[in-house]
Backbone as JSON, one array per atom type, in Angstrom:
{
  "sequence": "MIFNCGKFQLNLNRPHVMGIVNVTPDSFSDGGKFNTTNQAVEHALQLIVDGADILDIGGESSRPGAVPVSLDDELNRVIPVIEALIKVSTIPISIDTYKPEVMRQAIAAGASIVNDIRALQEVSALEVVASSNVAVCLMHMQGTPQTMQIQPKYVDVITEVRQFLLDRLNVLLSNGVDNSRILLDPGFGFGKTREHNISLIKHLDQLVDIGQPLLVGLSRKAILGSIAGADEQQRLHAGIAASVVSAMKGAKIVRVHDVKATVDALKVVTAVL",
  "N": [[2.36, 12.13, -8.9], [-0.58, 10.59, -8.19], [-1.83, 7.78, -6.49], [-4.64, 6.04, -6.31], [-6.26, 4.13, -3.96], [-8.82, 2.58, -2.76], [-9.99, 4.09, 0.17], [-7.74, 5.53, 0.49], [-5.25, 7.82, -0.69], [-2.23, 7.87, -2.26], [0.65, 9.74, -2.58], [2.93, 9.45, -5.0], [5.37, 10.72, -5.15], [7.66, 10.1, -4.18], [9.78, 7.12, -3.56], [7.78, 4.31, -2.55], [7.27, 1.74, 0.03], [6.27, -1.47, 0.13], [5.29, -3.74, 2.48], [5.94, -7.19, 3.13], [3.69, -9.66, 4.21], [3.45, -12.86, 4.82], [1.11, -15.21, 5.13], [1.57, -18.02, 5.35], [2.74, -21.45, 5.25], [4.75, -22.15, 3.57], [6.13, -20.24, 2.08], [8.85, -19.02, 0.13], [10.9, -17.69, 1.51], [10.22, -16.94, 4.12], [8.47, -18.78, 5.14], [6.03, -20.1, 7.28], [6.78, -18.68, 9.45], [5.01, -16.61, 10.15], [2.53, -17.8, 10.21], [0.17, -17.9, 11.69], [-2.82, -16.15, 12.66], [-2.44, -14.32, 14.87], [0.44, -14.08, 14.78], [0.82, -13.14, 12.28], [-0.43, -10.59, 12.25], [0.91, -9.39, 14.4], [3.44, -9.13, 13.23], [2.81, -7.55, 10.92], [2.06, -5.19, 12.17], [4.61, -4.45, 13.26], [5.97, -3.97, 10.88], [4.67, -1.62, 10.07], [5.43, 0.14, 12.03], [8.16, 0.16, 11.3], [8.14, 1.63, 9.03], [6.62, 0.94, 6.71], [4.65, 1.64, 3.83], [2.61, 0.36, 2.74], [0.78, -2.64, 3.35], [1.19, -6.06, 2.37], [-0.84, -8.72, 2.13], [-0.59, -12.17, 2.03], [-1.81, -15.52, 1.34], [-1.16, -17.7, -0.07], [1.46, -19.34, -1.34], [3.61, -18.34, -4.02], [5.98, -19.2, -4.92], [8.48, -20.81, -7.02], [7.29, -23.95, -8.13], [5.43, -24.14, -6.14], [2.59, -25.6, -4.35], [-0.73, -25.33, -5.13], [-3.29, -23.83, -2.98], [-6.38, -24.48, -1.33], [-9.46, -22.6, -1.87], [-10.96, -22.25, 0.5], [-8.93, -22.79, 2.55], [-7.2, -20.56, 1.83], [-8.75, -18.37, 2.36], [-9.31, -18.69, 5.0], [-6.83, -18.14, 6.1], [-6.12, -15.51, 5.33], [-8.29, -13.7, 5.66], [-9.02, -13.35, 8.54], [-6.78, -11.95, 9.37], [-6.68, -9.46, 7.87], [-9.1, -8.47, 8.77], [-8.4, -8.06, 11.45], [-6.32, -6.28, 11.28], [-7.32, -4.06, 9.98], [-8.68, -2.64, 11.86], [-6.77, -1.18, 13.11], [-4.71, -0.38, 11.47], [-3.04, 2.2, 9.73], [-2.29, 2.6, 7.18], [-2.59, 1.49, 3.66], [-4.06, -1.79, 2.89], [-3.06, -4.52, 1.17], [-4.2, -7.32, -0.78], [-2.82, -10.19, -1.73], [-3.45, -12.19, -4.09], [-4.96, -14.4, -6.73], [-7.44, -15.33, -6.83], [-10.77, -14.73, -7.47], [-12.8, -14.8, -5.47], [-11.5, -14.61, -3.11], [-10.5, -12.14, -3.43], [-12.87, -10.62, -3.42], [-13.87, -11.12, -0.78], [-11.79, -10.15, 0.66], [-11.74, -7.41, 0.0], [-14.23, -6.74, 1.0], [-13.59, -6.93, 3.7], [-11.92, -4.87, 4.09], [-9.58, -4.54, 2.55], [-7.58, -2.51, 0.32], [-6.16, -2.78, -2.01], [-5.68, -4.91, -4.83], [-3.39, -7.46, -5.46], [-2.3, -9.04, -7.98], [-0.95, -11.96, -9.32], [-1.64, -12.96, -11.64], [-2.68, -10.92, -13.11], [-5.53, -10.32, -13.21], [-6.67, -12.19, -14.88], [-8.18, -14.38, -14.32], [-11.43, -15.93, -14.43], [-13.99, -13.65, -13.8], [-12.47, -12.1, -12.13], [-11.71, -9.52, -13.0], [-14.11, -8.16, -12.97], [-14.61, -8.14, -10.27], [-12.75, -6.36, -9.26], [-13.26, -3.97, -10.96], [-15.82, -3.26, -10.18], [-15.48, -2.21, -7.67], [-13.73, 0.17, -5.62], [-11.15, -0.21, -5.3], [-7.6, -0.49, -5.72], [-5.24, -2.03, -8.19], [-2.68, -4.3, -8.82], [-1.04, -5.32, -11.62], [0.6, -8.11, -12.64], [3.21, -9.56, -14.66], [3.6, -12.86, -15.79], [5.11, -15.81, -16.87], [3.73, -18.8, -17.64], [2.9, -20.87, -14.83], [3.08, -20.89, -11.23], [3.92, -23.49, -10.76], [5.15, -24.28, -13.06], [6.69, -22.18, -14.17], [9.44, -21.85, -14.03], [10.66, -23.76, -15.53], [12.63, -23.91, -17.91], [12.11, -21.12, -19.06], [11.29, -19.03, -21.82], [11.99, -16.45, -24.11], [11.64, -14.32, -27.04], [12.26, -11.61, -27.04], [12.66, -10.39, -24.0], [12.02, -7.95, -22.73], [10.34, -6.44, -24.65], [8.27, -8.36, -24.71], [7.28, -8.61, -22.15], [6.51, -5.93, -21.64], [4.53, -5.53, -23.6], [2.64, -7.32, -22.86], [1.81, -6.17, -20.32], [0.91, -3.66, -21.23], [-1.29, -4.58, -22.68], [-2.93, -5.7, -20.71], [-3.37, -3.46, -19.18], [-4.82, -1.94, -20.84], [-7.13, -3.44, -21.18], [-8.25, -3.2, -18.69], [-8.63, -0.49, -18.45], [-10.57, -0.09, -20.56], [-12.56, -1.29, -19.4], [-13.43, 0.47, -17.46], [-11.74, 0.88, -15.26], [-10.0, 3.28, -13.67], [-6.94, 4.82, -14.55], [-5.52, 5.77, -12.43], [-5.74, 3.9, -10.43], [-4.12, 1.79, -10.97], [-1.43, -0.37, -10.87], [1.61, -1.57, -12.29], [3.58, -4.53, -12.66], [6.57, -6.04, -13.45], [7.24, -8.7, -12.84], [9.46, -10.04, -11.56], [11.43, -13.08, -11.56], [9.27, -14.74, -12.12], [8.87, -16.86, -14.23], [11.31, -16.3, -15.52], [14.65, -16.32, -16.47], [17.87, -16.02, -15.0], [19.33, -14.13, -16.69], [17.17, -13.04, -17.98], [15.96, -11.68, -15.91], [17.92, -9.77, -15.11], [18.23, -8.35, -17.44], [15.61, -7.03, -17.48], [15.87, -5.38, -15.22], [17.94, -3.71, -15.96], [16.77, -2.45, -18.22], [14.56, -1.08, -17.17], [13.46, 1.26, -17.49], [12.09, 1.25, -19.9], [9.72, 0.01, -19.17], [8.77, 1.74, -17.33], [8.23, 3.91, -18.98], [5.74, 3.34, -19.86], [3.9, 4.73, -18.42], [2.38, 4.16, -16.16], [2.47, 3.78, -12.66], [5.14, 1.67, -11.41], [5.59, -1.33, -9.82], [8.0, -3.13, -8.09], [9.28, -6.33, -7.22], [11.77, -7.71, -5.78], [12.83, -8.69, -3.52], [14.79, -10.8, -1.71], [14.91, -12.8, -3.7], [15.89, -15.44, -5.95], [17.37, -14.49, -8.06], [19.01, -12.56, -6.85], [20.41, -13.96, -5.13], [21.95, -15.51, -7.05], [23.57, -13.56, -7.96], [24.82, -12.44, -5.71], [25.68, -14.69, -4.44], [24.43, -15.83, -2.15], [22.17, -17.36, 0.32], [18.57, -17.44, 1.02], [18.11, -16.22, 3.32], [20.23, -14.53, 3.62], [20.34, -12.2, 1.96], [19.95, -9.63, 2.34], [21.57, -7.24, 1.93], [21.96, -7.35, -0.79], [19.25, -7.11, -1.56], [18.59, -4.65, -0.68], [20.37, -3.1, -2.41], [19.1, -3.74, -4.85], [16.58, -2.64, -4.44], [17.17, 0.04, -4.28], [18.41, 0.59, -6.88], [16.19, 0.02, -8.47], [14.4, 1.96, -7.73], [15.77, 4.31, -8.36], [15.68, 3.94, -11.09], [13.22, 4.48, -11.63], [11.01, 2.94, -10.48], [8.13, 3.02, -8.51], [7.15, 1.78, -6.29], [8.4, -0.58, -4.04], [8.47, -3.96, -3.28], [9.03, -5.71, -0.32], [10.62, -7.75, 2.01], [12.35, -6.82, 4.12], [11.78, -4.25, 5.66], [12.46, -1.89, 7.35], [15.29, -1.47, 6.78], [15.13, -1.0, 3.98], [13.48, 1.29, 3.9], [15.02, 3.22, 5.06], [17.23, 3.24, 3.19], [15.94, 4.16, 0.96], [15.18, 6.68, 1.71], [17.53, 8.02, 1.35], [17.74, 7.9, -1.45], [15.52, 9.37, -2.15], [16.32, 11.86, -1.26], [18.39, 12.52, -2.9], [17.52, 12.47, -5.45]],
  "CA": [[1.54, 11.01, -9.35], [-1.46, 10.15, -7.21], [-2.23, 6.42, -6.61], [-5.93, 5.96, -5.62], [-6.59, 2.79, -3.47], [-9.8, 2.6, -1.78], [-10.14, 5.39, 0.83], [-6.34, 6.02, 0.55], [-4.57, 8.41, -1.75], [-0.77, 7.93, -1.99], [1.42, 10.66, -3.44], [4.14, 8.66, -5.35], [6.42, 11.68, -5.48], [8.9, 9.43, -3.61], [9.46, 5.7, -3.65], [7.06, 3.72, -1.48], [7.67, 0.47, 0.43], [5.29, -2.48, 0.42], [5.87, -4.74, 3.37], [5.34, -8.49, 2.82], [3.14, -10.43, 5.28], [3.08, -14.15, 4.18], [0.39, -16.08, 6.18], [1.7, -19.31, 4.68], [3.71, -22.42, 5.83], [5.64, -22.61, 2.56], [6.77, -19.25, 1.22], [10.27, -19.51, -0.09], [11.85, -16.99, 2.43], [9.78, -16.88, 5.56], [7.41, -19.68, 5.22], [5.82, -20.64, 8.59], [7.14, -17.71, 10.61], [3.88, -15.77, 10.61], [1.37, -18.34, 9.6], [-1.14, -17.78, 12.42], [-3.42, -14.75, 12.62], [-1.8, -13.39, 15.83], [1.76, -13.85, 14.45], [0.82, -12.33, 11.11], [-0.85, -9.3, 12.77], [2.07, -8.73, 15.09], [4.5, -8.86, 12.24], [2.4, -6.42, 10.18], [2.15, -3.98, 13.0], [5.93, -4.03, 13.29], [6.25, -3.37, 9.57], [4.13, -0.29, 10.09], [6.44, 0.94, 12.86], [9.45, 0.17, 10.53], [7.96, 2.61, 7.99], [6.0, 0.5, 5.45], [3.56, 2.48, 3.27], [1.51, -0.56, 2.29], [1.0, -4.03, 3.8], [0.68, -6.96, 1.34], [-1.18, -9.95, 2.97], [-0.75, -13.23, 1.12], [-2.21, -16.82, 1.95], [-0.78, -18.89, -0.95], [2.87, -19.22, -1.85], [3.71, -18.4, -5.45], [7.39, -19.64, -5.27], [8.59, -21.86, -8.1], [6.9, -25.26, -7.7], [4.51, -24.16, -4.92], [1.29, -26.31, -4.56], [-1.94, -24.43, -4.95], [-4.07, -24.09, -1.76], [-7.89, -24.42, -1.65], [-10.12, -21.43, -1.61], [-11.26, -22.19, 1.97], [-7.64, -22.49, 3.21], [-6.68, -19.16, 1.77], [-9.67, -17.4, 3.08], [-9.09, -18.73, 6.5], [-5.56, -17.55, 6.39], [-5.96, -14.02, 5.09], [-9.39, -12.71, 6.08], [-8.92, -12.82, 9.86], [-5.65, -10.92, 9.34], [-7.18, -8.22, 7.34], [-10.22, -7.86, 9.76], [-7.76, -7.55, 12.7], [-5.43, -5.13, 10.9], [-8.17, -2.89, 9.41], [-9.08, -1.92, 13.02], [-5.58, -0.43, 13.7], [-3.71, 0.02, 10.48], [-3.17, 3.6, 9.13], [-1.81, 2.41, 5.82], [-3.4, 0.53, 2.86], [-3.81, -3.18, 3.06], [-3.21, -5.2, -0.2], [-4.37, -8.74, -0.66], [-2.06, -10.91, -2.72], [-4.27, -13.36, -4.6], [-5.49, -14.45, -8.0], [-8.7, -15.97, -6.79], [-11.72, -13.69, -7.36], [-13.56, -14.84, -4.21], [-10.6, -14.06, -2.07], [-10.51, -10.64, -3.73], [-14.17, -10.05, -2.99], [-14.06, -11.07, 0.65], [-10.71, -9.31, 1.32], [-12.19, -6.05, -0.22], [-15.27, -6.43, 1.99], [-12.98, -6.86, 4.96], [-11.21, -3.59, 4.17], [-8.32, -4.37, 1.65], [-7.56, -1.31, -0.6], [-5.38, -3.13, -3.27], [-5.55, -6.36, -5.1], [-2.09, -7.67, -6.0], [-2.65, -10.35, -8.71], [0.08, -12.43, -10.19], [-2.17, -13.41, -12.97], [-3.13, -9.81, -13.79], [-6.93, -10.35, -13.45], [-7.1, -12.99, -16.08], [-9.14, -15.45, -13.86], [-12.83, -15.55, -14.71], [-14.72, -12.73, -12.89], [-11.6, -11.25, -11.3], [-11.79, -8.16, -13.46], [-15.4, -7.68, -12.49], [-14.62, -7.8, -8.76], [-12.06, -5.0, -9.1], [-13.98, -3.0, -11.68], [-17.07, -2.95, -9.44], [-15.09, -1.66, -6.44], [-12.87, 1.48, -5.67], [-9.69, -0.5, -4.9], [-6.46, -0.42, -6.72], [-4.86, -3.37, -8.49], [-1.35, -4.54, -9.33], [-1.01, -6.29, -12.71], [1.8, -8.63, -12.83], [3.57, -10.52, -15.77], [4.12, -14.23, -15.26], [5.13, -16.8, -17.95], [3.43, -20.11, -17.11], [2.33, -20.82, -13.53], [4.04, -21.16, -10.21], [4.26, -24.83, -10.82], [5.81, -24.54, -14.37], [7.35, -21.09, -14.65], [10.88, -22.01, -14.03], [10.96, -24.81, -16.42], [13.07, -23.36, -19.2], [11.34, -19.92, -19.63], [11.84, -18.59, -23.08], [11.42, -15.25, -24.85], [12.33, -13.72, -28.16], [12.77, -10.4, -26.45], [11.86, -10.34, -22.67], [11.53, -6.51, -22.53], [9.28, -6.28, -25.51], [7.12, -9.22, -24.5], [6.73, -8.16, -20.85], [5.97, -4.56, -21.9], [3.32, -5.62, -24.4], [1.59, -8.02, -21.9], [1.4, -5.14, -19.35], [0.08, -2.75, -21.93], [-2.53, -5.25, -23.11], [-3.77, -5.88, -19.59], [-3.71, -2.21, -18.76], [-5.92, -1.48, -21.8], [-8.41, -4.07, -20.9], [-8.77, -2.49, -17.43], [-9.09, 1.0, -18.84], [-11.73, -0.29, -21.24], [-13.69, -1.71, -18.45], [-13.79, 1.54, -16.48], [-10.89, 1.1, -14.12], [-9.18, 4.39, -13.89], [-5.55, 4.53, -14.45], [-4.91, 6.21, -11.11], [-5.86, 2.79, -9.56], [-3.46, 0.66, -11.67], [0.09, -0.55, -10.81], [2.2, -2.58, -13.05], [4.78, -5.36, -12.11], [7.26, -6.96, -14.45], [7.23, -10.12, -12.36], [10.89, -10.7, -11.6], [11.43, -14.47, -11.03], [8.06, -15.45, -12.43], [9.01, -17.37, -15.56], [12.3, -15.64, -16.04], [15.98, -16.78, -16.04], [18.87, -14.92, -14.39], [19.53, -13.23, -17.72], [15.91, -12.32, -18.24], [15.7, -10.71, -14.8], [18.92, -8.69, -15.3], [17.82, -7.5, -18.5], [14.42, -6.28, -17.0], [16.35, -4.43, -14.31], [18.67, -2.79, -16.8], [15.85, -1.66, -19.03], [13.34, -0.8, -16.36], [12.92, 2.66, -17.97], [11.1, 0.92, -21.01], [8.47, -0.24, -18.5], [8.28, 2.92, -16.6], [7.67, 4.7, -20.02], [4.22, 3.05, -20.17], [3.12, 5.86, -17.8], [1.74, 3.67, -14.99], [3.47, 3.51, -11.62], [5.73, 0.44, -11.49], [5.99, -2.02, -8.57], [9.13, -4.05, -8.28], [9.48, -7.23, -6.19], [13.06, -8.46, -5.98], [13.31, -8.99, -2.17], [15.25, -12.18, -1.31], [14.72, -13.76, -4.79], [17.05, -16.23, -6.43], [18.33, -13.66, -8.87], [19.82, -11.78, -5.92], [21.4, -15.1, -4.72], [22.88, -15.91, -8.02], [24.57, -12.49, -8.11], [25.65, -12.17, -4.5], [26.11, -15.95, -3.7], [23.76, -15.89, -0.79], [20.81, -17.96, 0.48], [17.39, -16.56, 1.19], [18.31, -15.38, 4.63], [21.46, -13.78, 3.56], [20.21, -11.37, 0.73], [19.52, -8.25, 2.71], [22.38, -6.21, 1.34], [21.7, -7.46, -2.18], [17.96, -6.7, -1.68], [18.66, -3.14, -0.5], [20.83, -2.55, -3.63], [18.01, -3.98, -5.88], [15.5, -1.54, -4.24], [17.73, 1.43, -4.64], [18.56, 0.6, -8.22], [14.83, 0.05, -8.98], [13.78, 3.3, -7.36], [16.48, 5.26, -9.15], [15.41, 3.8, -12.49], [11.85, 4.99, -11.85], [9.91, 2.27, -9.82], [7.35, 3.84, -7.49], [6.85, 0.91, -5.12], [9.22, -1.82, -3.92], [7.79, -4.95, -2.36], [10.17, -6.23, 0.38], [10.57, -8.37, 3.34], [13.08, -6.07, 5.07], [11.15, -2.92, 5.59], [13.17, -0.79, 7.95], [16.41, -1.15, 6.03], [14.76, -0.49, 2.77], [13.0, 2.69, 4.16], [16.32, 4.13, 5.25], [17.95, 3.37, 2.05], [15.15, 4.95, -0.01], [15.26, 8.08, 2.07], [18.76, 8.62, 0.68], [17.48, 7.93, -2.83], [14.54, 10.53, -2.31], [17.15, 13.19, -0.99], [19.3, 12.92, -4.01], [16.83, 12.47, -6.83]],
  "C": [[0.78, 10.52, -8.03], [-2.0, 8.69, -7.48], [-3.43, 6.29, -5.65], [-6.13, 4.5, -5.18], [-7.62, 2.83, -2.4], [-9.98, 3.98, -1.14], [-8.88, 6.07, 0.91], [-6.01, 6.77, -0.85], [-2.98, 8.61, -1.5], [-0.11, 8.85, -3.08], [2.72, 9.95, -3.86], [5.22, 9.59, -5.81], [7.76, 11.15, -4.95], [8.69, 7.93, -3.66], [8.68, 5.1, -2.34], [7.46, 2.25, -1.19], [6.47, -0.33, 0.74], [5.81, -3.58, 1.32], [5.08, -6.04, 3.16], [4.83, -9.21, 4.13], [2.58, -11.84, 4.72], [2.43, -14.98, 5.28], [0.31, -17.45, 5.47], [2.79, -20.16, 5.42], [4.82, -22.64, 4.87], [6.22, -21.61, 1.67], [8.27, -19.37, 1.25], [11.25, -18.84, 0.99], [11.48, -17.11, 3.78], [8.63, -17.69, 5.85], [7.18, -20.19, 6.78], [6.15, -19.7, 9.69], [5.92, -16.89, 11.09], [2.57, -16.44, 10.09], [0.17, -18.66, 10.64], [-1.59, -16.31, 12.43], [-2.67, -13.81, 13.52], [-0.22, -13.02, 15.39], [1.82, -12.87, 13.25], [0.5, -10.73, 11.46], [0.27, -8.57, 13.54], [3.21, -8.27, 14.14], [4.09, -7.54, 11.39], [2.43, -5.11, 11.0], [3.61, -3.54, 13.15], [6.48, -3.45, 11.96], [5.78, -1.93, 9.49], [5.04, 0.59, 10.91], [7.77, 1.06, 12.04], [9.22, 1.15, 9.45], [7.31, 2.04, 6.67], [4.86, 1.5, 5.16], [2.4, 1.63, 2.92], [1.83, -1.95, 2.97], [0.44, -4.93, 2.72], [0.48, -8.33, 2.13], [-1.28, -11.07, 1.84], [-0.94, -14.6, 1.87], [-1.86, -17.94, 1.01], [0.57, -18.49, -1.6], [2.87, -19.19, -3.36], [5.17, -18.64, -5.8], [7.31, -20.65, -6.31], [8.22, -23.21, -7.47], [5.84, -25.34, -6.59], [3.17, -24.9, -5.38], [0.17, -25.4, -4.27], [-2.75, -24.79, -3.59], [-5.52, -23.9, -2.19], [-8.31, -23.09, -1.27], [-10.39, -21.32, -0.1], [-9.95, -21.96, 2.84], [-7.16, -21.1, 3.07], [-7.49, -18.22, 2.41], [-9.45, -17.49, 4.53], [-7.78, -18.2, 6.95], [-5.56, -16.08, 6.42], [-7.01, -13.17, 5.68], [-9.38, -12.27, 7.46], [-7.85, -11.87, 10.05], [-6.04, -9.57, 8.93], [-8.16, -7.72, 8.32], [-9.52, -7.38, 11.01], [-6.92, -6.25, 12.34], [-6.22, -3.81, 10.54], [-8.58, -2.04, 10.59], [-7.91, -0.83, 13.45], [-4.65, 0.1, 12.68], [-4.07, 1.38, 9.94], [-2.72, 3.64, 7.71], [-2.68, 1.44, 4.98], [-3.08, -0.76, 3.0], [-4.02, -3.73, 1.68], [-3.39, -6.7, 0.05], [-3.74, -9.27, -1.97], [-2.66, -12.1, -3.04], [-4.64, -13.28, -5.98], [-6.96, -14.97, -8.01], [-9.79, -14.78, -6.6], [-12.53, -13.62, -6.01], [-12.77, -14.39, -3.08], [-10.6, -12.56, -2.11], [-11.74, -9.98, -3.11], [-14.26, -9.98, -1.43], [-13.05, -10.13, 1.31], [-11.14, -7.79, 1.1], [-13.33, -5.68, 0.88], [-14.73, -6.27, 3.43], [-12.13, -5.51, 5.18], [-9.93, -3.49, 3.3], [-8.59, -3.26, 0.66], [-6.87, -1.61, -1.98], [-5.4, -4.55, -3.49], [-4.25, -6.56, -5.93], [-2.19, -9.07, -6.58], [-1.54, -10.84, -9.68], [-0.32, -12.91, -11.54], [-2.96, -12.21, -13.67], [-4.66, -9.82, -14.07], [-7.42, -11.18, -14.71], [-8.06, -14.18, -15.65], [-10.57, -14.98, -14.1], [-13.42, -14.8, -13.51], [-13.79, -11.93, -11.94], [-11.64, -9.79, -11.65], [-13.03, -7.45, -12.98], [-15.33, -7.27, -11.02], [-13.86, -6.5, -8.57], [-12.82, -3.87, -9.68], [-15.13, -2.4, -10.95], [-16.79, -2.32, -8.07], [-14.3, -0.35, -6.68], [-11.45, 1.07, -5.37], [-8.82, -0.51, -6.12], [-6.03, -1.8, -7.14], [-3.5, -3.28, -9.02], [-1.34, -5.67, -10.35], [0.31, -6.87, -12.85], [2.04, -9.52, -14.07], [4.08, -11.78, -15.13], [4.04, -15.11, -16.55], [4.91, -18.1, -17.29], [2.74, -19.85, -15.72], [3.36, -21.02, -12.52], [4.71, -22.55, -10.26], [5.24, -25.2, -12.09], [6.73, -23.41, -14.75], [8.84, -20.98, -14.73], [11.44, -22.95, -14.78], [11.34, -24.28, -17.8], [12.24, -22.2, -19.79], [12.17, -19.42, -20.78], [11.25, -17.31, -23.59], [12.31, -14.91, -26.1], [13.07, -12.5, -27.69], [11.95, -10.15, -25.18], [11.35, -8.93, -22.51], [10.32, -6.18, -23.33], [8.03, -7.02, -25.07], [6.39, -8.87, -23.1], [5.98, -6.8, -20.97], [4.58, -4.75, -22.6], [2.25, -6.25, -23.57], [1.03, -6.97, -20.95], [0.45, -4.12, -20.05], [-1.28, -3.28, -22.33], [-3.45, -5.3, -21.88], [-4.3, -4.54, -19.15], [-4.87, -1.64, -19.7], [-7.12, -2.11, -21.63], [-8.93, -3.45, -19.71], [-9.39, -1.17, -17.76], [-10.46, 0.86, -19.62], [-12.86, -0.79, -20.42], [-13.92, -0.82, -17.2], [-12.91, 1.55, -15.26], [-10.0, 2.25, -14.37], [-7.78, 4.14, -13.72], [-4.88, 4.98, -13.24], [-5.06, 5.05, -10.11], [-5.05, 1.67, -9.98], [-1.9, 0.73, -11.41], [0.52, -1.58, -11.87], [3.46, -3.2, -12.51], [5.23, -6.23, -13.12], [7.31, -8.37, -14.08], [8.62, -10.77, -12.25], [10.7, -12.08, -10.81], [10.19, -15.24, -11.33], [8.1, -15.77, -13.91], [10.18, -16.58, -16.26], [13.7, -16.26, -15.54], [16.77, -15.63, -15.48], [18.97, -13.74, -15.42], [18.33, -12.34, -18.02], [15.73, -11.13, -17.21], [16.69, -9.54, -14.75], [18.65, -7.78, -16.27], [16.66, -6.55, -18.2], [14.97, -5.15, -16.13], [17.11, -3.35, -15.12], [17.86, -1.87, -17.63], [14.54, -1.31, -18.48], [12.65, 0.43, -16.99], [11.88, 2.32, -19.16], [9.79, 0.55, -20.43], [7.84, 0.96, -17.93], [7.67, 3.94, -17.7], [6.18, 4.56, -20.4], [3.45, 4.16, -19.55], [2.43, 5.57, -16.64], [2.82, 3.52, -13.82], [3.84, 2.01, -11.64], [5.99, -0.09, -10.02], [6.94, -3.11, -8.95], [9.28, -4.96, -7.09], [10.64, -8.06, -6.37], [13.54, -9.12, -4.66], [13.61, -10.47, -2.01], [15.17, -13.2, -2.49], [15.99, -14.37, -5.24], [18.01, -15.42, -7.39], [19.38, -12.84, -8.05], [20.94, -12.79, -5.44], [22.34, -15.45, -5.71], [23.88, -14.76, -8.29], [25.4, -12.37, -6.9], [26.14, -13.46, -3.77], [25.65, -16.15, -2.33], [22.57, -16.68, -0.79], [19.71, -16.99, 0.85], [17.62, -15.75, 2.33], [19.42, -14.46, 4.75], [21.51, -12.76, 2.39], [19.77, -10.06, 1.16], [20.25, -7.18, 1.99], [22.02, -6.18, -0.22], [20.27, -6.9, -2.47], [17.89, -5.1, -1.6], [19.15, -2.57, -1.85], [19.81, -2.64, -4.84], [16.87, -2.83, -5.67], [15.98, -0.15, -4.66], [17.86, 1.56, -6.03], [17.19, 0.74, -8.83], [14.25, 1.42, -8.93], [14.48, 4.43, -8.22], [16.25, 5.16, -10.67], [13.82, 4.07, -12.66], [10.63, 4.11, -11.18], [9.4, 3.12, -8.76], [7.15, 3.04, -6.15], [7.77, -0.32, -5.12], [8.56, -2.7, -2.88], [8.89, -5.74, -1.67], [9.73, -6.91, 1.74], [11.21, -7.45, 4.46], [12.83, -4.56, 5.03], [12.04, -1.78, 6.14], [14.47, -0.41, 7.22], [16.15, -0.63, 4.73], [14.17, 1.04, 2.86], [14.16, 3.54, 4.31], [17.02, 4.26, 4.03], [17.3, 4.24, 1.05], [15.04, 6.35, 0.46], [16.5, 8.8, 1.49], [18.4, 8.86, -0.86], [16.53, 9.3, -2.99], [15.37, 11.89, -2.11], [17.94, 13.63, -2.13], [18.63, 13.08, -5.44], [16.27, 13.87, -7.13]]
}
């Protein structure tokens, strides 16, 4: 399976690792650690050394209850990082945003993937991606980061998430975005209870069966803490297990904070699959 993202072509015949670079003061796990351009670039370069296949740059936290940031603030956080990295990075750079103007400027700066928690539902977001050659990740979210964990409810979480992703996929296909440029993400922790998340993990095959490469983001999330009884900084082992399980169930990309450990674990998965 070939994933086309800008000038890059990734062969997804093995699980790939997307390394997280949060240029924010308030991300749930590493907020403030890399919120200057130099810190973020240094961290990103280390993730490349650690074996990351993709870098995901974000300038606005989407943790539960997060306060939205202004367009200018987000641009000032992420664009200098992308401009610095594009000169030295040998792997695709993803921009984690739902704002069309951030997408546009990030693509102009060299980003190859748009990672959108709102699945290109903002006005003009679809046009920005469709008029470029970049890839996109469409994620499911019930509600918004401010409301999503206030009693999320589903009749059937698997069916509803699957249908949403199918609907958004078909919108993109009908607007000329080739399926080789599209990832799908079930949105673990985005408007889901512990039980919803566990059900999605158990039945990941029903999302894989859509036929698009699946991205899974479970790294350091509350669901892992509820299972392992650990806070955000103590979820490495649970996160590795989640990445291994996801890959063995068919996920093609895992989005993680702990790149080196995940890369090593997925080498074992690749060897035995």
